[in-house]
C-alpha positions, 0 to 999 in steps of 0.5 A, spaced: 500 500 500 505 504 501 509 503 495 502 504 491 501 511 495 508 513 493 508 511 486 501 515 485 504 521 489 510 521 484 506 521 478 502 527 480 508 531 482 511 529 475 504 532 472 504 538 476 512 540 474 510 539 467 504 544 467 509 549 470 514 548 465 509 548 460 507 556 462 503 555 468 508 560 472 509 568 471 516 568 468 515 570 461 517 565 456 521 565 449 518 564 443 520 557 439 524 558 432 518 553 429 511 557 428 505 552 428 500 553 423 496 559 424 500 562 430 503 569 430 511 569 427 516 570 432 517 577 430 510 579 431 510 576 438 517 579 440 514 586 442 509 583 447 514 579 450 516 581 457 513 583 463 506 587 463 508 594 466 503 599 469 506 606 470 504 613 472 505 620 469 504 626 473 502 633 469 501 639 472 496 642 467 489 641 465 487 635 461 486 639 454 493 643 455 498 642 450 503 638 454 498 633 457 496 632 450 503 630 449 503 626 455 497 622 452 500 621 445 507 619 449 503 614 453 499 611 446 505 610 442 508 606 448 502 602 449 502 601 441 509 599 440 509 594 446 502 591 444 499 593 450 504 590 455 506 597 457 501 602 460 502 609 462 496 612 466 497 620 465 494 624 471 493 631 469 491 637 473 496 636 479 492 630 481 499 627 484 502 634 486 505 640 484 511 640 480 517 640 486 513 635 490 512 630 484 520 631 482 522 629 489 517 623 488 520 621 481 527 621 484 525 616 489 521 612 484 514 613 487 512 616 481 515 613 474 514 619 469 512 626 469 512 632 465 515 639 468 518 645 467 526 646 466 525 652 471 522 647 476 528 642 474 533 648 476 532 646 483 534 639 482 539 640 477 543 647 477 545 646 469 537 647 468 537 654 471 540 656 464 533 656 461 531 661 466 536 666 464 532 672 460 533 673 452 538 668 451 533 665 445 531 670 439 525 666 438 522 659 438 526 656 432 532 659 435 530 655 441 529 648 438 535 649 434 539 649 440 534 643 444 536 638 438 543 640 438 548 635 441 549 640 447 541 640 448 541 632 448 547 633 453 543 637 458 537 631 458 543 626 459 545 630 465 539 629 469 541 622 471 546 625 476 539 627 479 536 620 479 532 622 473 532 620 465 530 626 460 527 623 455 524 629 450 523 637 450 516 640 449 514 647 447 512 652 452 513 659 448 515 665 451 513 668 458 510 675 459 508 679 465 501 679 467 498 684 473 492 687 477 495 694 475 497 696 468 504 695 466 506 699 460 514 699 461 520 696 466 518 702 470 512 699 472 515 693 475 518 697 480 516 694 487 511 689 485 511 682 488 511 677 482 510 670 483 516 666 480 518 659 479 523 658 485 530 658 483 536 663 484 536 666 477 529 668 477 530 671 483 536 675 480 532 677 474 526 680 478 531 684 482 534 687 476 527 689 474 526 692 480 521 687 482 520 683 488 520 675 487 515 671 490 516 664 489 510 659 490 507 653 487 503 654 480 497 652 483 497 657 489 498 663 484 490 664 482 488 665 490 495 669 491 492 674 486 485 674 488 487 676 495 493 681 494 499 676 496 502 678 489 501 683 485 503 680 478 506 673 475 509 671 469 508 665 464 506 664 457 499 665 454 496 658 454 498 658 462 495 665 463 489 662 460 488 655 462 489 657 469 484 663 469 489 668 472 487 672 466 480 673 471 485 676 476 490 680 473 487 683 466 493 686 464 498 683 460 505 685 457 508 681 451 516 682 454 518 675 452 523 675 457 524 668 457 523 661 453 523 656 458 522 649 455 518 643 458 522 636 459 518 629 459 522 625 464 522 618 467 525 616 474 532 613 474 529 608 479 524 606 474 529 606 468 534 602 471 529 596 471 527 596 464 530 592 459 534 595 453 529 594 448 524 597 453 528 603 454 529 604 446 521 603 445 520 608 451 525 613 448 523 613 441 516 614 443 518 620 447 521 623 441 515 621 437 510 625 441 514 632 441 511 633 434 504 632 437 505 636 443 508 642 438 502 642 434 498 642 439 502 648 443 501 652 436 494 651 436 492 652 443 497 659 444 493 662 438 486 660 441 488 662 448 490 669 445 484 670 442 480 668 448 483 673 453 483 678 448 475 677 448 475 677 455 477 684 456 484 683 458 489 689 456 495 687 452 501 691 451 506 689 445 513 691 446 516 694 440 523 695 442 526 689 447 532 693 447 531 696 454 529 690 457 535 686 454 539 691 457 536 692 464 537 684 465 544 684 462 547 683 469 544 677 470 546 674 464 553 676 466 553 674 473 552 666 470 556 666 464 562 663 467 557 658 470 554 656 464 559 658 459 559 651 455 551 652 454 551 659 453 556 658 447 552 652 444 546 657 444 550 662 441 552 657 436 545 655 434 543 663 433 547 662 426 
């Protein structure tokens, strides 16, 4: 009887092991070189191999904002390229926190992806403070020529030292001042409390213009304008409109003092866990999403301009930027040595 029991048990154990070996476990299997009739070829199934992954992407702006639409295109391209194996959920409107807090979570690996302003990144990687320097770019074309250059790529790669991996740049247009009281010239900025992204270059910029820098999270600006905590803020047309800041600050001056690009990035913690194939897939999708983001930006910028004009905002154009550029030259000179290599590359991109 005992012998029969052992024999039966051995047979059951063998059958169980056979089932596991045939794919009952969770470990991904490798396709055989022989394809059964009617089955997908090895090439067709390769991109679906590997673990199923779900990531989160944090976004400050609303669901219909150009950077959010770029995020969503990126997530769509990753999902398509991986045959649905890799899913990236986009969380707009600061659902996962404001930029500074999100970047800290990305560094820890608690949030895998985010899209942030290079202005905010300056507090985590000082090389990114160069983008806060005023009037270093003539226009969007000049900026993109630099961003797509070898030095622009080098800056993306430098984020690895800050426990992040830069994937791509996104558009953000020119930044302008907007206020509760009319601003017609530099002199009107004197003494104003102006909200800025928190980094030392922005503070120096406000000092050079005679204003008082007031760093605070983007999400706090509307209430700060409403309650008088600040007199003014600065940003691009789409942010001015989508945040409803135009309702509290109905005076806009088109001084174009900065062009601060956005960055789509991934946590270094998450990046290092990916296979080389998945890294390549994600990087390619990020770069491909730029075209969509730039197109959406151009449309949204024109639409925002039209809507704030219709809402009764007083818009002052600046026909001569030279007085503004001259006023902030000391700021650029202060940081010229520190950002020498990047500033030289930006100058080269001008030619």
